[in-house]
PDB file of N, CA, C, O and CB in Angstrom:
ATOM      1  N   ILE A   1       0.734  -1.074  -0.266  1.00  0.00           N
ATOM      2  CA  ILE A   1       0.339  -0.019   0.071  1.00  0.00           C
ATOM      3  C   ILE A   1       0.968   1.128  -0.021  1.00  0.00           C
ATOM      4  O   ILE A   1       1.984   1.174   0.671  1.00  0.00           O
ATOM      5  CB  ILE A   1       0.056  -0.142   0.962  1.00  0.00           C
ATOM      6  N   GLU A   2       0.662   2.326  -0.795  1.00  0.00           N
ATOM      7  CA  GLU A   2       1.447   3.518  -1.103  1.00  0.00           C
ATOM      8  C   GLU A   2       0.492   4.421  -0.441  1.00  0.00           C
ATOM      9  O   GLU A   2      -0.577   3.828  -0.289  1.00  0.00           O
ATOM     10  CB  GLU A   2       1.787   3.839  -2.711  1.00  0.00           C
ATOM     11  N   TYR A   3       0.458   5.735   0.054  1.00  0.00           N
ATOM     12  CA  TYR A   3      -0.268   6.805   0.844  1.00  0.00           C
ATOM     13  C   TYR A   3      -0.368   7.471   0.614  1.00  0.00           C
ATOM     14  O   TYR A   3       0.273   8.313   1.242  1.00  0.00           O
ATOM     15  CB  TYR A   3      -0.176   7.197   1.637  1.00  0.00           C
ATOM     16  N   SER A   4      -1.121   7.913  -0.361  1.00  0.00           N
ATOM     17  CA  SER A   4      -1.661   9.242  -0.935  1.00  0.00           C
ATOM     18  C   SER A   4      -2.679   9.664   0.437  1.00  0.00           C
ATOM     19  O   SER A   4      -3.128   9.056   1.408  1.00  0.00           O
ATOM     20  CB  SER A   4      -2.622   8.997  -2.658  1.00  0.00           C
ATOM     21  N   ALA A   5      -2.763  11.266  -0.174  1.00  0.00           N
ATOM     22  CA  ALA A   5      -3.854  11.708   1.068  1.00  0.00           C
ATOM     23  C   ALA A   5      -5.665  11.070   0.674  1.00  0.00           C
ATOM     24  O   ALA A   5      -6.658  10.958   1.392  1.00  0.00           O
ATOM     25  CB  ALA A   5      -3.856  13.866   1.115  1.00  0.00           C
ATOM     26  N   ALA A   6      -5.493  10.865  -0.338  1.00  0.00           N
ATOM     27  CA  ALA A   6      -6.801  10.182  -0.574  1.00  0.00           C
ATOM     28  C   ALA A   6      -6.990   8.769  -0.288  1.00  0.00           C
ATOM     29  O   ALA A   6      -8.112   8.330  -0.539  1.00  0.00           O
ATOM     30  CB  ALA A   6      -7.134  10.313  -1.866  1.00  0.00           C
ATOM     31  N   CYS A   7      -5.970   7.821   0.272  1.00  0.00           N
ATOM     32  CA  CYS A   7      -6.028   6.488   0.787  1.00  0.00           C
ATOM     33  C   CYS A   7      -5.851   6.889   2.560  1.00  0.00           C
ATOM     34  O   CYS A   7      -6.594   6.211   3.271  1.00  0.00           O
ATOM     35  CB  CYS A   7      -4.659   5.402  -0.002  1.00  0.00           C
ATOM     36  N   VAL A   8      -5.273   7.544   3.041  1.00  0.00           N
ATOM     37  CA  VAL A   8      -5.422   7.777   4.354  1.00  0.00           C
ATOM     38  C   VAL A   8      -6.999   8.340   4.733  1.00  0.00           C
ATOM     39  O   VAL A   8      -7.658   8.028   5.724  1.00  0.00           O
ATOM     40  CB  VAL A   8      -4.275   8.778   4.730  1.00  0.00           C
ATOM     41  N   ILE A   9      -7.303   9.063   3.872  1.00  0.00           N
ATOM     42  CA  ILE A   9      -8.821   9.618   4.154  1.00  0.00           C
ATOM     43  C   ILE A   9      -9.613   8.774   4.178  1.00  0.00           C
ATOM     44  O   ILE A   9     -10.517   8.690   5.009  1.00  0.00           O
ATOM     45  CB  ILE A   9      -9.402  10.498   3.298  1.00  0.00           C
ATOM     46  N   GLN A  10      -9.315   7.705   2.899  1.00  0.00           N
ATOM     47  CA  GLN A  10     -10.110   6.765   2.717  1.00  0.00           C
ATOM     48  C   GLN A  10     -10.378   5.718   4.252  1.00  0.00           C
ATOM     49  O   GLN A  10     -11.462   5.509   4.797  1.00  0.00           O
ATOM     50  CB  GLN A  10      -9.464   6.057   1.447  1.00  0.00           C
ATOM     51  N   GLN A  11      -9.233   5.280   4.604  1.00  0.00           N
ATOM     52  CA  GLN A  11      -9.223   4.778   5.849  1.00  0.00           C
ATOM     53  C   GLN A  11     -10.378   4.949   6.953  1.00  0.00           C
ATOM     54  O   GLN A  11     -11.407   4.340   7.244  1.00  0.00           O
ATOM     55  CB  GLN A  11      -8.147   5.245   6.296  1.00  0.00           C
ATOM     56  N   ILE A  12      -9.573   6.276   7.504  1.00  0.00           N
ATOM     57  CA  ILE A  12     -10.072   7.140   8.468  1.00  0.00           C
ATOM     58  C   ILE A  12     -11.592   7.298   8.194  1.00  0.00           C
ATOM     59  O   ILE A  12     -12.314   7.554   9.158  1.00  0.00           O
ATOM     60  CB  ILE A  12      -9.307   8.479   8.443  1.00  0.00           C
ATOM     61  N   GLY A  13     -12.220   7.146   6.765  1.00  0.00           N
ATOM     62  CA  GLY A  13     -13.899   7.916   6.774  1.00  0.00           C
ATOM     63  C   GLY A  13     -14.589   6.550   7.368  1.00  0.00           C
ATOM     64  O   GLY A  13     -15.536   6.374   8.135  1.00  0.00           O
ATOM     65  N   ASN A  14     -13.504   5.460   6.521  1.00  0.00           N
ATOM     66  CA  ASN A  14     -13.743   4.267   6.578  1.00  0.00           C
ATOM     67  C   ASN A  14     -14.170   3.725   8.210  1.00  0.00           C
ATOM     68  O   ASN A  14     -15.159   3.027   8.438  1.00  0.00           O
ATOM     69  CB  ASN A  14     -12.533   3.670   5.949  1.00  0.00           C
ATOM     70  N   ALA A  15     -13.245   4.186   9.212  1.00  0.00           N
ATOM     71  CA  ALA A  15     -13.192   4.073  10.381  1.00  0.00           C
ATOM     72  C   ALA A  15     -14.726   4.584  11.494  1.00  0.00           C
ATOM     73  O   ALA A  15     -15.409   4.173  12.432  1.00  0.00           O
ATOM     74  CB  ALA A  15     -11.912   4.812  10.528  1.00  0.00           C
ATOM     75  N   LEU A  16     -14.560   5.880  10.435  1.00  0.00           N
ATOM     76  CA  LEU A  16     -16.061   6.632  11.542  1.00  0.00           C
ATOM     77  C   LEU A  16     -17.174   6.380  10.841  1.00  0.00           C
ATOM     78  O   LEU A  16     -18.192   6.882  11.319  1.00  0.00           O
ATOM     79  CB  LEU A  16     -16.166   8.527  11.842  1.00  0.00           C
ATOM     80  N   VAL A  17     -17.327   5.621   9.638  1.00  0.00           N
ATOM     81  CA  VAL A  17     -18.620   5.394   9.732  1.00  0.00           C
ATOM     82  C   VAL A  17     -19.026   3.995  10.389  1.00  0.00           C
ATOM     83  O   VAL A  17     -20.185   3.661  10.637  1.00  0.00           O
ATOM     84  CB  VAL A  17     -19.124   5.550   8.429  1.00  0.00           C
ATOM     85  N   ALA A  18     -17.525   2.999  10.703  1.00  0.00           N
ATOM     86  CA  ALA A  18     -18.291   1.963  11.524  1.00  0.00           C
ATOM     87  C   ALA A  18     -18.362   2.448  12.900  1.00  0.00           C
ATOM     88  O   ALA A  18     -18.967   1.778  13.737  1.00  0.00           O
ATOM     89  CB  ALA A  18     -17.625   0.532  11.506  1.00  0.00           C
ATOM     90  N   LEU A  19     -17.762   3.623  13.229  1.00  0.00           N
ATOM     91  CA  LEU A  19     -17.659   3.609  14.580  1.00  0.00           C
ATOM     92  C   LEU A  19     -19.202   4.629  14.785  1.00  0.00           C
ATOM     93  O   LEU A  19     -19.848   4.710  15.830  1.00  0.00           O
ATOM     94  CB  LEU A  19     -15.961   4.277  15.189  1.00  0.00           C
ATOM     95  N   HIS A  20     -19.596   5.497  13.149  1.00  0.00           N
ATOM     96  CA  HIS A  20     -20.876   5.984  13.464  1.00  0.00           C
ATOM     97  C   HIS A  20     -22.028   5.125  13.652  1.00  0.00           C
ATOM     98  O   HIS A  20     -22.942   5.352  14.445  1.00  0.00           O
ATOM     99  CB  HIS A  20     -21.190   6.796  12.573  1.00  0.00           C
ATOM    100  N   GLN A  21     -21.935   4.128  12.880  1.00  0.00           N
ATOM    101  CA  GLN A  21     -22.977   2.825  12.895  1.00  0.00           C
ATOM    102  C   GLN A  21     -23.239   2.243  14.280  1.00  0.00           C
ATOM    103  O   GLN A  21     -24.199   1.532  14.577  1.00  0.00           O
ATOM    104  CB  GLN A  21     -22.381   1.561  12.000  1.00  0.00           C
ATOM    105  N   GLN A  22     -22.201   2.661  15.130  1.00  0.00           N
ATOM    106  CA  GLN A  22     -22.210   1.880  16.246  1.00  0.00           C
ATOM    107  C   GLN A  22     -22.796   2.807  17.698  1.00  0.00           C
ATOM    108  O   GLN A  22     -23.018   2.477  18.863  1.00  0.00           O
ATOM    109  CB  GLN A  22     -20.635   1.308  16.367  1.00  0.00           C
ATOM    110  N   LYS A  23     -22.907   4.165  16.902  1.00  0.00           N
ATOM    111  CA  LYS A  23     -23.822   5.200  17.675  1.00  0.00           C
ATOM    112  C   LYS A  23     -22.245   6.404  18.496  1.00  0.00           C
ATOM    113  O   LYS A  23     -22.483   7.455  19.091  1.00  0.00           O
ATOM    114  CB  LYS A  23     -25.147   3.988  19.264  1.00  0.00           C
ATOM    115  N   ILE A  24     -20.985   5.911  18.303  1.00  0.00           N
ATOM    116  CA  ILE A  24     -19.616   6.512  18.681  1.00  0.00           C
ATOM    117  C   ILE A  24     -19.514   7.471  18.152  1.00  0.00           C
ATOM    118  O   ILE A  24     -20.087   7.423  17.063  1.00  0.00           O
ATOM    119  CB  ILE A  24     -18.497   5.888  18.452  1.00  0.00           C
ATOM    120  N   TYR A  25     -18.927   8.655  18.407  1.00  0.00           N
ATOM    121  CA  TYR A  25     -18.562   9.685  17.989  1.00  0.00           C
ATOM    122  C   TYR A  25     -17.045  10.036  18.402  1.00  0.00           C
ATOM    123  O   TYR A  25     -16.751  10.181  19.589  1.00  0.00           O
ATOM    124  CB  TYR A  25     -19.508  10.538  18.363  1.00  0.00           C
ATOM    125  N   HIS A  26     -15.909  10.191  17.169  1.00  0.00           N
ATOM    126  CA  HIS A  26     -14.756   9.865  18.047  1.00  0.00           C
ATOM    127  C   HIS A  26     -14.126  11.891  18.921  1.00  0.00           C
ATOM    128  O   HIS A  26     -13.453  12.251  19.887  1.00  0.00           O
ATOM    129  CB  HIS A  26     -13.239   8.850  16.592  1.00  0.00           C
ATOM    130  N   LEU A  27     -14.807  12.493  17.924  1.00  0.00           N
ATOM    131  CA  LEU A  27     -14.922  14.214  18.156  1.00  0.00           C
ATOM    132  C   LEU A  27     -13.524  14.620  18.173  1.00  0.00           C
ATOM    133  O   LEU A  27     -13.400  15.810  18.459  1.00  0.00           O
ATOM    134  CB  LEU A  27     -15.706  14.782  19.709  1.00  0.00           C
ATOM    135  N   ASP A  28     -12.176  13.858  17.905  1.00  0.00           N
ATOM    136  CA  ASP A  28     -10.918  14.720  17.857  1.00  0.00           C
ATOM    137  C   ASP A  28     -10.168  13.968  16.743  1.00  0.00           C
ATOM    138  O   ASP A  28      -9.146  13.298  16.891  1.00  0.00           O
ATOM    139  CB  ASP A  28     -10.029  14.820  19.359  1.00  0.00           C
ATOM    140  N   VAL A  29     -10.819  14.182  15.648  1.00  0.00           N
ATOM    141  CA  VAL A  29      -9.882  13.577  14.627  1.00  0.00           C
ATOM    142  C   VAL A  29      -9.111  14.669  14.048  1.00  0.00           C
ATOM    143  O   VAL A  29      -9.672  15.650  13.562  1.00  0.00           O
ATOM    144  CB  VAL A  29     -10.619  12.786  13.493  1.00  0.00           C
ATOM    145  N   LYS A  30      -7.521  14.500  14.091  1.00  0.00           N
ATOM    146  CA  LYS A  30      -6.810  15.302  13.657  1.00  0.00           C
ATOM    147  C   LYS A  30      -5.425  14.069  13.375  1.00  0.00           C
ATOM    148  O   LYS A  30      -5.403  12.871  13.656  1.00  0.00           O
ATOM    149  CB  LYS A  30      -6.712  16.657  14.722  1.00  0.00           C
ATOM    150  N   PRO A  31      -4.528  14.805  12.821  1.00  0.00           N
ATOM    151  CA  PRO A  31      -3.455  13.953  12.235  1.00  0.00           C
ATOM    152  C   PRO A  31      -2.627  12.985  13.628  1.00  0.00           C
ATOM    153  O   PRO A  31      -2.306  11.798  13.674  1.00  0.00           O
ATOM    154  CB  PRO A  31      -2.270  15.147  11.344  1.00  0.00           C
ATOM    155  N   GLU A  32      -2.496  14.023  14.576  1.00  0.00           N
ATOM    156  CA  GLU A  32      -1.704  12.999  15.863  1.00  0.00           C
ATOM    157  C   GLU A  32      -2.540  11.900  16.405  1.00  0.00           C
ATOM    158  O   GLU A  32      -2.282  11.302  17.450  1.00  0.00           O
ATOM    159  CB  GLU A  32      -1.302  13.889  17.307  1.00  0.00           C
ATOM    160  N   ASN A  33      -3.610  11.657  15.593  1.00  0.00           N
ATOM    161  CA  ASN A  33      -4.669  10.671  16.242  1.00  0.00           C
ATOM    162  C   ASN A  33      -4.995   9.464  15.020  1.00  0.00           C
ATOM    163  O   ASN A  33      -5.901   8.661  14.797  1.00  0.00           O
ATOM    164  CB  ASN A  33      -6.252  11.640  16.715  1.00  0.00           C
ATOM    165  N   ILE A  34      -3.645   9.866  14.361  1.00  0.00           N
ATOM    166  CA  ILE A  34      -4.043   8.724  12.792  1.00  0.00           C
ATOM    167  C   ILE A  34      -2.092   7.929  13.412  1.00  0.00           C
ATOM    168  O   ILE A  34      -1.012   8.461  13.669  1.00  0.00           O
ATOM    169  CB  ILE A  34      -4.185  10.145  10.083  1.00  0.00           C
ATOM    170  N   ILE A  35      -2.435   6.957  13.403  1.00  0.00           N
ATOM    171  CA  ILE A  35      -1.589   5.863  13.308  1.00  0.00           C
ATOM    172  C   ILE A  35      -1.069   5.001  12.607  1.00  0.00           C
ATOM    173  O   ILE A  35      -1.975   4.303  12.150  1.00  0.00           O
ATOM    174  CB  ILE A  35      -1.787   5.392  13.726  1.00  0.00           C
ATOM    175  N   PHE A  36       0.284   4.529  12.136  1.00  0.00           N
ATOM    176  CA  PHE A  36       0.630   3.532  11.262  1.00  0.00           C
ATOM    177  C   PHE A  36      -0.261   1.869  12.411  1.00  0.00           C
ATOM    178  O   PHE A  36      -0.482   2.068  13.605  1.00  0.00           O
ATOM    179  CB  PHE A  36       2.824   3.642  10.997  1.00  0.00           C
ATOM    180  N   GLU A  37      -0.519   0.854  11.946  1.00  0.00           N
ATOM    181  CA  GLU A  37      -0.757  -0.476  12.646  1.00  0.00           C
ATOM    182  C   GLU A  37       0.576  -1.008  13.017  1.00  0.00           C
ATOM    183  O   GLU A  37       0.687  -1.383  14.184  1.00  0.00           O
ATOM    184  CB  GLU A  37      -1.541  -1.538  11.736  1.00  0.00           C
ATOM    185  N   SER A  38       1.720  -1.120  12.153  1.00  0.00           N
ATOM    186  CA  SER A  38       3.086  -1.285  12.905  1.00  0.00           C
ATOM    187  C   SER A  38       4.014  -0.510  12.299  1.00  0.00           C
ATOM    188  O   SER A  38       3.863   0.370  11.451  1.00  0.00           O
ATOM    189  CB  SER A  38       3.642  -2.686  12.954  1.00  0.00           C
ATOM    190  N   ASN A  39       4.985  -0.926  12.817  1.00  0.00           N
ATOM    191  CA  ASN A  39       6.353   0.179  12.125  1.00  0.00           C
ATOM    192  C   ASN A  39       6.291   0.164  10.764  1.00  0.00           C
ATOM    193  O   ASN A  39       6.748   1.083  10.084  1.00  0.00           O
ATOM    194  CB  ASN A  39       8.046  -0.294  12.440  1.00  0.00           C
ATOM    195  N   ASP A  40       5.655  -1.005  10.213  1.00  0.00           N
ATOM    196  CA  ASP A  40       5.971  -0.483   9.128  1.00  0.00           C
ATOM    197  C   ASP A  40       4.899   0.687   8.130  1.00  0.00           C
ATOM    198  O   ASP A  40       3.669   0.704   8.161  1.00  0.00           O
ATOM    199  CB  ASP A  40       6.296  -1.681   8.510  1.00  0.00           C
ATOM    200  N   GLN A  41       5.621   1.412   7.458  1.00  0.00           N
ATOM    201  CA  GLN A  41       4.289   2.675   7.116  1.00  0.00           C
ATOM    202  C   GLN A  41       3.952   2.166   5.826  1.00  0.00           C
ATOM    203  O   GLN A  41       3.691   3.076   5.039  1.00  0.00           O
ATOM    204  CB  GLN A  41       4.765   4.601   6.977  1.00  0.00           C
ATOM    205  N   LYS A  42       3.883   1.205   5.423  1.00  0.00           N
ATOM    206  CA  LYS A  42       2.994   0.630   4.278  1.00  0.00           C
ATOM    207  C   LYS A  42       2.205  -0.199   4.861  1.00  0.00           C
ATOM    208  O   LYS A  42       1.823  -1.079   4.089  1.00  0.00           O
ATOM    209  CB  LYS A  42       3.664  -0.077   3.149  1.00  0.00           C
ATOM    210  N   SER A  43       1.559  -0.328   6.541  1.00  0.00           N
ATOM    211  CA  SER A  43       0.739  -0.628   7.033  1.00  0.00           C
ATOM    212  C   SER A  43      -0.718  -0.166   6.891  1.00  0.00           C
ATOM    213  O   SER A  43      -1.191   0.609   6.060  1.00  0.00           O
ATOM    214  CB  SER A  43       1.168  -0.562   7.866  1.00  0.00           C
ATOM    215  N   LYS A  44      -1.391  -0.901   8.016  1.00  0.00           N
ATOM    216  CA  LYS A  44      -3.088  -0.102   7.538  1.00  0.00           C
ATOM    217  C   LYS A  44      -2.783   1.097   8.709  1.00  0.00           C
ATOM    218  O   LYS A  44      -1.739   1.068   9.360  1.00  0.00           O
ATOM    219  CB  LYS A  44      -5.096  -1.369   7.960  1.00  0.00           C
ATOM    220  N   MET A  45      -3.821   2.164   8.904  1.00  0.00           N
ATOM    221  CA  MET A  45      -3.859   3.292   9.760  1.00  0.00           C
ATOM    222  C   MET A  45      -4.508   2.779  10.449  1.00  0.00           C
ATOM    223  O   MET A  45      -5.127   1.779  10.084  1.00  0.00           O
ATOM    224  CB  MET A  45      -4.240   4.520   9.436  1.00  0.00           C
ATOM    225  N   LYS A  46      -4.613   3.308  11.785  1.00  0.00           N
ATOM    226  CA  LYS A  46      -5.508   3.525  12.928  1.00  0.00           C
ATOM    227  C   LYS A  46      -5.805   4.818  13.567  1.00  0.00           C
ATOM    228  O   LYS A  46      -5.166   5.860  13.719  1.00  0.00           O
ATOM    229  CB  LYS A  46      -5.075   2.813  13.869  1.00  0.00           C
ATOM    230  N   LEU A  47      -7.282   4.310  13.974  1.00  0.00           N
ATOM    231  CA  LEU A  47      -7.406   5.910  14.471  1.00  0.00           C
ATOM    232  C   LEU A  47      -7.414   5.950  16.301  1.00  0.00           C
ATOM    233  O   LEU A  47      -8.290   5.314  16.887  1.00  0.00           O
ATOM    234  CB  LEU A  47      -9.168   6.667  13.760  1.00  0.00           C
ATOM    235  N   THR A  48      -6.808   6.412  16.760  1.00  0.00           N
ATOM    236  CA  THR A  48      -6.459   6.589  18.138  1.00  0.00           C
ATOM    237  C   THR A  48      -7.068   7.480  19.114  1.00  0.00           C
ATOM    238  O   THR A  48      -7.714   8.331  18.503  1.00  0.00           O
ATOM    239  CB  THR A  48      -5.316   6.894  18.150  1.00  0.00           C
ATOM    240  N   ASP A  49      -7.139   7.658  20.477  1.00  0.00           N
ATOM    241  CA  ASP A  49      -7.449   8.547  21.119  1.00  0.00           C
ATOM    242  C   ASP A  49      -8.984   8.854  21.365  1.00  0.00           C
ATOM    243  O   ASP A  49      -9.624   9.896  21.218  1.00  0.00           O
ATOM    244  CB  ASP A  49      -6.807   9.417  20.611  1.00  0.00           C
ATOM    245  N   PHE A  50      -9.394   7.452  21.836  1.00  0.00           N
ATOM    246  CA  PHE A  50     -10.838   8.559  22.442  1.00  0.00           C
ATOM    247  C   PHE A  50     -11.068   8.976  23.389  1.00  0.00           C
ATOM    248  O   PHE A  50     -12.062   8.438  23.878  1.00  0.00           O
ATOM    249  CB  PHE A  50     -11.997   8.246  22.476  1.00  0.00           C
ATOM    250  N   GLY A  51     -10.468  10.042  24.234  1.00  0.00           N
ATOM    251  CA  GLY A  51     -10.330  10.352  25.072  1.00  0.00           C
ATOM    252  C   GLY A  51     -11.894  11.610  25.022  1.00  0.00           C
ATOM    253  O   GLY A  51     -12.678  11.850  25.940  1.00  0.00           O
ATOM    254  N   CYS A  52     -11.881  12.034  23.973  1.00  0.00           N
ATOM    255  CA  CYS A  52     -13.178  13.427  23.759  1.00  0.00           C
ATOM    256  C   CYS A  52     -14.338  12.282  23.677  1.00  0.00           C
ATOM    257  O   CYS A  52     -15.222  12.434  24.520  1.00  0.00           O
ATOM    258  CB  CYS A  52     -13.078  14.755  21.876  1.00  0.00           C
ATOM    259  N   SER A  53     -14.465  11.324  22.933  1.00  0.00           N
ATOM    260  CA  SER A  53     -15.639  10.579  21.653  1.00  0.00           C
ATOM    261  C   SER A  53     -16.405  10.265  23.422  1.00  0.00           C
ATOM    262  O   SER A  53     -16.216  10.096  24.627  1.00  0.00           O
ATOM    263  CB  SER A  53     -14.890   8.545  20.087  1.00  0.00           C
ATOM    264  N   MET A  54     -17.724  10.420  21.844  1.00  0.00           N
ATOM    265  CA  MET A  54     -19.168   9.535  23.370  1.00  0.00           C
ATOM    266  C   MET A  54     -20.069   8.806  22.371  1.00  0.00           C
ATOM    267  O   MET A  54     -19.768   8.686  21.183  1.00  0.00           O
ATOM    268  CB  MET A  54     -20.665  11.068  24.627  1.00  0.00           C
ATOM    269  N   ILE A  55     -21.089   8.368  22.868  1.00  0.00           N
ATOM    270  CA  ILE A  55     -21.707   7.736  22.279  1.00  0.00           C
ATOM    271  C   ILE A  55     -23.054   8.134  22.464  1.00  0.00           C
ATOM    272  O   ILE A  55     -23.398   8.648  23.529  1.00  0.00           O
ATOM    273  CB  ILE A  55     -21.398   6.631  22.484  1.00  0.00           C
ATOM    274  N   ALA A  56     -23.791   7.963  21.604  1.00  0.00           N
ATOM    275  CA  ALA A  56     -24.956   9.140  21.286  1.00  0.00           C
ATOM    276  C   ALA A  56     -25.915   8.108  21.973  1.00  0.00           C
ATOM    277  O   ALA A  56     -25.862   6.901  21.737  1.00  0.00           O
ATOM    278  CB  ALA A  56     -25.380   9.723  19.376  1.00  0.00           C
ATOM    279  N   GLU A  57     -26.897   8.760  22.943  1.00  0.00           N
ATOM    280  CA  GLU A  57     -27.816   8.178  23.498  1.00  0.00           C
ATOM    281  C   GLU A  57     -28.902   7.375  22.318  1.00  0.00           C
ATOM    282  O   GLU A  57     -29.097   7.883  21.214  1.00  0.00           O
ATOM    283  CB  GLU A  57     -28.410   9.264  24.390  1.00  0.00           C
ATOM    284  N   VAL A  58     -29.605   5.960  22.778  1.00  0.00           N
ATOM    285  CA  VAL A  58     -30.790   5.591  21.555  1.00  0.00           C
ATOM    286  C   VAL A  58     -31.781   6.360  21.863  1.00  0.00           C
ATOM    287  O   VAL A  58     -32.160   6.606  23.008  1.00  0.00           O
ATOM    288  CB  VAL A  58     -31.409   4.046  21.439  1.00  0.00           C
ATOM    289  N   GLY A  59     -32.533   7.031  20.214  1.00  0.00           N
ATOM    290  CA  GLY A  59     -33.611   7.940  20.255  1.00  0.00           C
ATOM    291  C   GLY A  59     -33.149   9.534  20.187  1.00  0.00           C
ATOM    292  O   GLY A  59     -33.965  10.422  19.940  1.00  0.00           O
ATOM    293  N   ASN A  60     -31.729   9.792  20.438  1.00  0.00           N
ATOM    294  CA  ASN A  60     -31.851  11.068  20.316  1.00  0.00           C
ATOM    295  C   ASN A  60     -31.941  11.897  19.264  1.00  0.00           C
ATOM    296  O   ASN A  60     -31.099  11.683  18.392  1.00  0.00           O
ATOM    297  CB  ASN A  60     -31.150  11.412  20.807  1.00  0.00           C
ATOM    298  N   GLN A  61     -32.938  13.061  19.004  1.00  0.00           N
ATOM    299  CA  GLN A  61     -33.269  13.404  17.779  1.00  0.00           C
ATOM    300  C   GLN A  61     -32.183  14.122  17.358  1.00  0.00           C
ATOM    301  O   GLN A  61     -32.566  15.129  16.763  1.00  0.00           O
ATOM    302  CB  GLN A  61     -34.473  14.068  17.666  1.00  0.00           C
ATOM    303  N   HIS A  62     -31.003  14.036  17.412  1.00  0.00           N
ATOM    304  CA  HIS A  62     -30.044  14.477  16.459  1.00  0.00           C
ATOM    305  C   HIS A  62     -29.136  13.729  16.187  1.00  0.00           C
ATOM    306  O   HIS A  62     -27.973  14.129  16.147  1.00  0.00           O
ATOM    307  CB  HIS A  62     -29.505  15.484  16.717  1.00  0.00           C
ATOM    308  N   THR A  63     -29.509  12.388  15.924  1.00  0.00           N
ATOM    309  CA  THR A  63     -29.147  11.221  15.819  1.00  0.00           C
ATOM    310  C   THR A  63     -29.508  10.555  14.314  1.00  0.00           C
ATOM    311  O   THR A  63     -28.777  10.075  13.448  1.00  0.00           O
ATOM    312  CB  THR A  63     -29.729  10.579  16.957  1.00  0.00           C
ATOM    313  N   LYS A  64     -30.455  10.678  14.366  1.00  0.00           N
ATOM    314  CA  LYS A  64     -31.525  10.337  13.739  1.00  0.00           C
ATOM    315  C   LYS A  64     -31.073  10.731  12.215  1.00  0.00           C
ATOM    316  O   LYS A  64     -31.849  10.552  11.275  1.00  0.00           O
ATOM    317  CB  LYS A  64     -32.823  11.046  14.364  1.00  0.00           C
TER     318      LYS A  64
END
């Protein structure tokens, strides 16, 4: 995998979609919170630091 900005955005976007499907919102997406899965810089990207994240309440009118 060779990383372009589009590739990183796609991987992090996919992670955010998966989180949102579980009603989890990261709320602090920034370059410092995106890391490589391993020391190999061709490995997959991971989203980290969920300290500011929140879980939406079921039935909240803002999450429908």
